[in-house]
Backbone as a printed PyTorch tensor [residue, N CA C, xyz], in Angstrom:
tensor([[[-33.5970,  22.3200,   8.9160],
         [-32.2050,  22.1420,   9.3040],
         [-31.4060,  21.5800,   8.1420]],

        [[-30.1440,  21.8580,   8.1460],
         [-29.2470,  21.4330,   7.0820],
         [-28.8710,  19.9660,   7.2610]],

        [[-28.7460,  19.2270,   6.1720],
         [-28.3890,  17.8070,   6.2330],
         [-26.9630,  17.6260,   6.7420]],

        [[-26.0990,  18.6190,   6.5400],
         [-24.7060,  18.5090,   6.9750],
         [-24.5800,  18.5020,   8.4910]],

        [[-25.5420,  19.0700,   9.1950],
         [-25.4600,  19.0850,  10.6510],
         [-25.6850,  17.7010,  11.2370]],

        [[-26.3550,  16.8180,  10.4840],
         [-26.6270,  15.4740,  10.9720],
         [-25.6640,  14.4280,  10.4080]],

        [[-24.6500,  14.8550,   9.7010],
         [-23.6820,  13.9300,   9.1190],
         [-22.8780,  13.2510,  10.2300]],

        [[-22.7020,  11.9670,  10.0880],
         [-21.9140,  11.2100,  11.0550],
         [-20.4360,  11.3060,  10.7080]],

        [[-19.6220,  11.4130,  11.7250],
         [-18.1830,  11.4590,  11.5050],
         [-17.6730,  10.0860,  11.0970]],

        [[-16.6130,  10.0650,  10.3250],
         [-15.9920,   8.8170,   9.8970],
         [-15.3590,   8.1280,  11.1050]],

        [[-15.3490,   6.7950,  11.0820],
         [-14.7480,   6.0480,  12.1810],
         [-13.2360,   5.9930,  12.0030]],

        [[-12.5470,   5.6810,  13.0800],
         [-11.0840,   5.5590,  13.0210],
         [-10.6610,   4.4470,  12.0640]],

        [[-11.4030,   3.3470,  12.0710],
         [-11.0750,   2.2290,  11.1820],
         [-11.2670,   2.6110,   9.7240]],

        [[-12.3280,   3.3980,   9.4480],
         [-12.5560,   3.8600,   8.0820],
         [-11.4050,   4.7410,   7.6060]],

        [[-10.9930,   5.6470,   8.4550],
         [ -9.9140,   6.5590,   8.0900],
         [ -8.6050,   5.7990,   7.8930]],

        [[ -8.3350,   4.8350,   8.7710],
         [ -7.1050,   4.0500,   8.6470],
         [ -7.1000,   3.2560,   7.3340]],

        [[ -8.2340,   2.6560,   6.9930],
         [ -8.3250,   1.8880,   5.7540],
         [ -8.2040,   2.8040,   4.5460]],

        [[ -8.8290,   3.9540,   4.6170],
         [ -8.7560,   4.9160,   3.5120],
         [ -7.3170,   5.3840,   3.3130]],

        [[ -6.5880,   5.6130,   4.3950],
         [ -5.1890,   6.0270,   4.2780],
         [ -4.3430,   4.9300,   3.6420]],

        [[ -4.6060,   3.6760,   4.0120],
         [ -3.8390,   2.5790,   3.4080],
         [ -4.1510,   2.4440,   1.9200]],

        [[ -5.4120,   2.6720,   1.5390],
         [ -5.7700,   2.6400,   0.1200],
         [ -5.1090,   3.7940,  -0.6310]],

        [[ -5.0620,   4.9530,  -0.0080],
         [ -4.4280,   6.1100,  -0.6390],
         [ -2.9400,   5.8460,  -0.8750]],

        [[ -2.2870,   5.2200,   0.0870],
         [ -0.8760,   4.8700,  -0.0920],
         [ -0.7050,   3.8350,  -1.1940]],

        [[ -1.5430,   2.8200,  -1.1810],
         [ -1.4490,   1.7550,  -2.1750],
         [ -1.6540,   2.2830,  -3.5860]],

        [[ -2.6350,   3.1710,  -3.7470],
         [ -2.9700,   3.6950,  -5.0690],
         [ -2.2280,   4.9840,  -5.3950]],

        [[ -1.4210,   5.4440,  -4.4710],
         [ -0.6800,   6.6940,  -4.6210],
         [ -1.6160,   7.8300,  -5.0090]],

        [[ -2.6820,   7.9630,  -4.2280],
         [ -3.6510,   9.0270,  -4.4760],
         [ -3.8090,   9.8660,  -3.2100]],

        [[ -4.4580,  10.9910,  -3.3630],
         [ -4.6570,  11.9270,  -2.2690],
         [ -5.9860,  11.6440,  -1.5920]],

        [[ -5.9910,  11.6080,  -0.2800],
         [ -7.2160,  11.4460,   0.4920],
         [ -7.6810,  12.8340,   0.9040]],

        [[ -8.7130,  13.3760,   0.2430],
         [ -9.1460,  14.7420,   0.5420],
         [ -9.6630,  14.9030,   1.9710]],

        [[ -9.3850,  16.0530,   2.5350],
         [ -9.7960,  16.3500,   3.9090],
         [-11.3160,  16.3590,   4.0320]],

        [[-12.0070,  16.9190,   3.0340],
         [-13.4700,  17.0020,   3.0820],
         [-14.1110,  15.6220,   3.1370]],

        [[-13.5070,  14.6710,   2.4490],
         [-14.0350,  13.3040,   2.4140],
         [-13.9080,  12.6590,   3.7870]],

        [[-12.8670,  12.9800,   4.5200],
         [-12.6250,  12.3770,   5.8330],
         [-13.6170,  12.8540,   6.8960]],

        [[-14.3510,  13.9090,   6.6120],
         [-15.2470,  14.4910,   7.6000],
         [-16.6090,  13.8180,   7.6640]],

        [[-16.9820,  13.0810,   6.6290],
         [-18.3240,  12.4920,   6.5520],
         [-18.2300,  10.9960,   6.2720]],

        [[-18.9560,  10.2320,   7.0250],
         [-18.9170,   8.7750,   6.9110],
         [-19.3660,   8.2900,   5.5330]],

        [[-20.4320,   8.8840,   5.0100],
         [-20.9480,   8.4370,   3.7080],
         [-19.9850,   8.7680,   2.5720]],

        [[-19.4610,   9.9770,   2.5710],
         [-18.5550,  10.3470,   1.4790],
         [-17.2500,   9.5480,   1.5620]],

        [[-16.7800,   9.2610,   2.7730],
         [-15.5750,   8.4480,   2.9180],
         [-15.8340,   7.0240,   2.4480]],

        [[-17.0030,   6.5150,   2.7420],
         [-17.3600,   5.1700,   2.2950],
         [-17.3910,   5.0990,   0.7730]],

        [[-17.9320,   6.1160,   0.1290],
         [-17.9680,   6.1460,  -1.3330],
         [-16.5550,   6.2430,  -1.9000]],

        [[-15.7000,   7.0420,  -1.2750],
         [-14.3090,   7.1830,  -1.7220],
         [-13.5750,   5.8580,  -1.5860]],

        [[-13.8050,   5.1580,  -0.4690],
         [-13.1710,   3.8560,  -0.2340],
         [-13.6030,   2.8560,  -1.2980]],

        [[-14.8840,   2.8230,  -1.6160],
         [-15.3680,   1.9030,  -2.6480],
         [-14.6970,   2.1540,  -3.9910]],

        [[-14.5750,   3.4210,  -4.3460],
         [-13.9480,   3.7660,  -5.6230],
         [-12.4720,   3.3960,  -5.6280]],

        [[-11.7660,   3.6440,  -4.5270],
         [-10.3410,   3.3480,  -4.4510],
         [-10.0700,   1.8500,  -4.3780]],

        [[-10.9490,   1.1000,  -3.7240],
         [-10.7570,  -0.3410,  -3.5800],
         [-10.8590,  -1.0460,  -4.9350]],

        [[-11.6210,  -0.4650,  -5.8640],
         [-11.7770,  -1.0750,  -7.1870],
         [-10.5650,  -0.8330,  -8.0760]],

        [[ -9.7710,   0.1920,  -7.7400],
         [ -8.6030,   0.5140,  -8.5610],
         [ -7.4970,  -0.5030,  -8.3680]],

        [[ -6.7410,  -0.7090,  -9.4290],
         [ -5.5800,  -1.5820,  -9.3600],
         [ -4.4420,  -0.8190,  -8.6770]],

        [[ -3.6460,  -1.4550,  -7.8520],
         [ -2.5180,  -0.7600,  -7.2250],
         [ -1.6180,  -0.1180,  -8.2680]],

        [[ -0.9870,   0.9760,  -7.8880],
         [ -0.2100,   1.7890,  -8.8230],
         [  0.9350,   1.0150,  -9.4650]],

        [[  1.7440,   0.3350,  -8.6830],
         [  2.9030,  -0.3550,  -9.2530],
         [  3.0650,  -1.7010,  -8.5630]],

        [[  2.6980,  -2.7610,  -9.2550],
         [  2.7770,  -4.0970,  -8.6630],
         [  4.0800,  -4.8030,  -8.9850]],

        [[  4.9400,  -4.1530,  -9.7650],
         [  6.1950,  -4.8080, -10.1130],
         [  7.2690,  -4.6110,  -9.0430]],

        [[  7.0450,  -3.6900,  -8.1180],
         [  8.0090,  -3.4520,  -7.0450],
         [  7.9690,  -4.6080,  -6.0400]],

        [[  9.1210,  -5.0200,  -5.5210],
         [  9.1210,  -6.0750,  -4.4930],
         [  8.5340,  -5.5500,  -3.1910]],

        [[  7.9770,  -6.4510,  -2.4130],
         [  7.4110,  -6.0550,  -1.1280],
         [  8.5240,  -5.8210,  -0.1200]],

        [[  8.1890,  -5.1380,   0.9540],
         [  9.1890,  -4.8610,   1.9770],
         [  9.6450,  -6.1570,   2.6550]],

        [[  8.7300,  -7.1080,   2.8180],
         [  9.1040,  -8.3970,   3.4150],
         [ 10.0550,  -9.1680,   2.5100]],

        [[  9.8110,  -9.0830,   1.2090],
         [ 10.6690,  -9.7640,   0.2410],
         [ 12.0760,  -9.1590,   0.2620]],

        [[ 12.1590,  -7.8460,   0.3260],
         [ 13.4520,  -7.1680,   0.3690],
         [ 14.1870,  -7.5230,   1.6600]],

        [[ 13.4770,  -7.5210,   2.7750],
         [ 14.1050,  -7.8440,   4.0570],
         [ 14.6390,  -9.2740,   4.0550]],

        [[ 13.8700, -10.2040,   3.4940],
         [ 14.3060, -11.5880,   3.4380],
         [ 15.5410, -11.7350,   2.5500]],

        [[ 15.5550, -11.0460,   1.4180],
         [ 16.7080, -11.1080,   0.5090],
         [ 17.9530, -10.5350,   1.1820]],

        [[ 17.7810,  -9.4310,   1.9090],
         [ 18.9320,  -8.8420,   2.5990],
         [ 19.4510,  -9.7590,   3.7010]],

        [[ 18.5590, -10.4350,   4.3820],
         [ 18.9670, -11.3880,   5.4180],
         [ 19.7330, -12.5580,   4.7910]],

        [[ 19.2240, -13.0630,   3.6580],
         [ 19.9270, -14.1340,   2.9500],
         [ 21.3040, -13.6700,   2.4800]],

        [[ 21.3750, -12.4580,   1.9910],
         [ 22.6490, -11.9240,   1.5010],
         [ 23.6690, -11.8380,   2.6310]],

        [[ 23.2380, -11.4320,   3.8120],
         [ 24.1600, -11.3810,   4.9540],
         [ 24.6410, -12.7670,   5.3340]],

        [[ 23.7310, -13.7330,   5.3410],
         [ 24.0960, -15.1010,   5.7030],
         [ 25.0690, -15.6970,   4.6860]],

        [[ 24.7870, -15.4720,   3.4060],
         [ 25.6170, -16.0290,   2.3290],
         [ 26.8330, -15.1600,   2.0020]],

        [[ 26.9260, -14.0030,   2.6480],
         [ 28.0060, -13.0360,   2.4000],
         [ 28.0950, -12.6620,   0.9310]],

        [[ 26.9270, -12.3110,   0.3850],
         [ 26.8110, -11.8740,  -1.0000],
         [ 26.0090, -10.5830,  -1.0270]],

        [[ 26.0940,  -9.8950,  -2.1390],
         [ 25.3100,  -8.6790,  -2.3270],
         [ 24.1230,  -8.9800,  -3.2340]],

        [[ 23.0130,  -8.3660,  -2.9220],
         [ 21.8410,  -8.4750,  -3.7810],
         [ 22.0380,  -7.4750,  -4.9220]],

        [[ 21.9520,  -7.9180,  -6.1810],
         [ 22.1200,  -6.9810,  -7.3020],
         [ 21.0720,  -5.8640,  -7.2550]],

        [[ 21.4880,  -4.6650,  -7.6350],
         [ 20.6030,  -3.5030,  -7.5730],
         [ 19.3410,  -3.6600,  -8.4140]],

        [[ 19.4550,  -4.3040,  -9.5670],
         [ 18.2790,  -4.4570, -10.4280],
         [ 17.2020,  -5.3310,  -9.7850]],

        [[ 17.5910,  -6.1780,  -8.8310],
         [ 16.6110,  -7.0200,  -8.1370],
         [ 15.6850,  -6.2020,  -7.2420]],

        [[ 16.1520,  -5.0420,  -6.7900],
         [ 15.3250,  -4.1920,  -5.9470],
         [ 14.2910,  -3.4090,  -6.7490]],

        [[ 14.3690,  -3.4920,  -8.0680],
         [ 13.4190,  -2.7810,  -8.9220],
         [ 12.3400,  -3.6850,  -9.5020]],

        [[ 12.5150,  -5.0080,  -9.3830],
         [ 11.5640,  -5.9320,  -9.9950],
         [ 11.2850,  -7.1000,  -9.0510]],

        [[ 10.0270,  -7.3370,  -8.8130],
         [  9.5970,  -8.3940,  -7.8910],
         [ 10.0220,  -9.7780,  -8.3640]],

        [[  9.8800, -10.0380,  -9.6630],
         [ 10.2290, -11.3550, -10.1990],
         [ 11.7320, -11.6200, -10.1200]],

        [[ 12.5370, -10.6080, -10.4410],
         [ 13.9920, -10.7770, -10.3530],
         [ 14.4250, -11.0800,  -8.9190]],

        [[ 13.8520, -10.3530,  -7.9720],
         [ 14.2130, -10.5860,  -6.5810],
         [ 13.7750, -11.9760,  -6.1330]],

        [[ 12.6190, -12.4030,  -6.5900],
         [ 12.1420, -13.7420,  -6.2540],
         [ 13.0820, -14.8110,  -6.7920]],

        [[ 13.5350, -14.6420,  -8.0240],
         [ 14.4940, -15.6010,  -8.6040],
         [ 15.8110, -15.5940,  -7.8410]],

        [[ 16.2690, -14.4040,  -7.4470],
         [ 17.5140, -14.3030,  -6.6900],
         [ 17.3740, -15.0360,  -5.3540]],

        [[ 16.2570, -14.8370,  -4.6930],
         [ 16.0080, -15.5210,  -3.4170],
         [ 16.0180, -17.0310,  -3.6180]],

        [[ 15.3070, -17.5090,  -4.6420],
         [ 15.2470, -18.9460,  -4.9010],
         [ 16.6290, -19.5400,  -5.1880]],

        [[ 17.4510, -18.8190,  -5.8830],
         [ 18.7650, -19.3530,  -6.2220],
         [ 19.7810, -19.2290,  -5.0890]],

        [[ 19.4580, -18.4800,  -4.0620],
         [ 20.3940, -18.2730,  -2.9590],
         [ 19.9090, -18.8400,  -1.6270]],

        [[ 18.9300, -19.6800,  -1.6550],
         [ 18.4570, -20.2770,  -0.4000],
         [ 19.3950, -21.3090,   0.1170]]])
């Protein structure tokens, strides 16, 4: 018998984690990898070791907090702050 007939399907948690890693690393999650638990596990290990694609972007929580502060203070967040995490952090600190 073929070894592929006894392959275990990937779990929902594995697939969800693999999708989050693919988004973080801006990589493609191949369909063939999602079909087998072992190959998905190997793909996850390789992706988990990679550094995220762009760490200089502010997080969504940071942007939401800055926008909330801007509404309260009736000020606008400068556009360049949305491109750099450190700039947005400084803007938040100075406008608390």
